C-alpha positions in Angstrom: 11.4 0.7 -19.3 10.7 -0.2 -22.9 10.9 -3.6 -22.2 8.4 -3.3 -19.3 5.9 -1.3 -21.3 6.3 -3.8 -24.2 5.3 -6.9 -22.2 2.2 -4.6 -20.2 1.2 -3.9 -23.5 1.4 -7.5 -25.3 0.0 -8.9 -22.1 -3.2 -6.5 -21.0 -3.8 -5.1 -24.5 -3.3 -8.1 -27.0 -4.0 -11.2 -24.5 -0.7 -12.7 -25.2 0.5 -15.1 -22.7 3.1 -14.8 -20.2 5.4 -17.5 -21.7 5.1 -16.3 -24.7 5.7 -12.2 -23.6 8.9 -13.6 -21.9 10.0 -15.9 -24.7 9.8 -12.8 -27.4 11.6 -10.4 -25.1 14.9 -13.0 -24.6 14.1 -13.6 -28.7 14.8 -9.8 -28.8 17.2 -9.1 -26.4 19.6 -11.8 -28.1 19.5 -10.2 -31.4 23.1 -9.0 -32.5 21.6 -5.5 -33.5 20.1 -4.7 -30.0 21.9 -2.8 -27.2 20.8 -2.9 -23.6 20.8 0.6 -21.8 22.0 1.0 -18.1 22.0 -2.6 -17.6 23.8 -5.6 -18.7 22.5 -8.5 -21.1 23.5 -11.7 -19.4 21.8 -10.7 -16.0 18.6 -9.5 -17.8 18.5 -13.1 -20.2 18.8 -15.0 -17.1 16.1 -13.2 -14.8 13.7 -13.5 -17.8 14.5 -17.0 -18.1 14.0 -17.3 -14.3 11.0 -15.3 -14.6 9.4 -17.8 -16.8 8.3 -20.2 -13.9 7.4 -17.8 -11.3 3.8 -16.6 -10.5 2.2 -12.9 -10.4 3.9 -10.5 -13.0 7.7 -11.5 -12.6 8.6 -9.4 -15.7 9.1 -5.9 -14.3 10.6 -7.5 -11.0 12.9 -9.0 -12.8 14.1 -6.4 -15.3 14.5 -4.2 -11.7 16.6 -6.7 -10.1 18.6 -7.0 -13.3 19.1 -3.0 -13.4 20.1 -3.3 -9.5 23.2 -6.1 -10.6 23.8 -3.9 -13.7 24.6 -0.9 -11.5 27.1 -3.0 -9.3 24.3 -2.5 -6.1 25.4 -4.4 -2.9 21.4 -4.6 -2.4 18.1 -3.6 -3.8 16.2 -1.4 -1.3 12.4 -2.2 -1.7 9.4 -2.7 0.6 8.6 -5.6 -1.8 10.4 -8.6 0.1 9.4 -10.8 -3.0 12.0 -9.4 -4.8 14.7 -11.6 -2.9 12.9 -14.8 -5.2 15.3 -13.9 -7.7 18.7 -14.5 -5.2 19.6 -11.1 -5.4 20.2 -9.0 -1.9 17.1 -7.1 -0.8 17.3 -4.7 2.3 14.7 -2.5 3.4 14.6 0.8 2.6 
């Protein structure tokens, strides 16, 4: 949630370009003194890198998929069919 909020504030309040926000989030996550709670670092990094080339608002979506992967979910239950763009199974709730 902190990553989503940071991305949102940087984009909407400070006008930072999405690509730069993604690069900075990736940089923070890769620091040795940063530990993600409830997620595995590698999927988060991979999905944020993938989000760089996606239209719309891919940062929250990437982190939602990363959370599903971190929870060893079989699929992500969502009404948002766009979530499938990350290559993780999506099912309708």
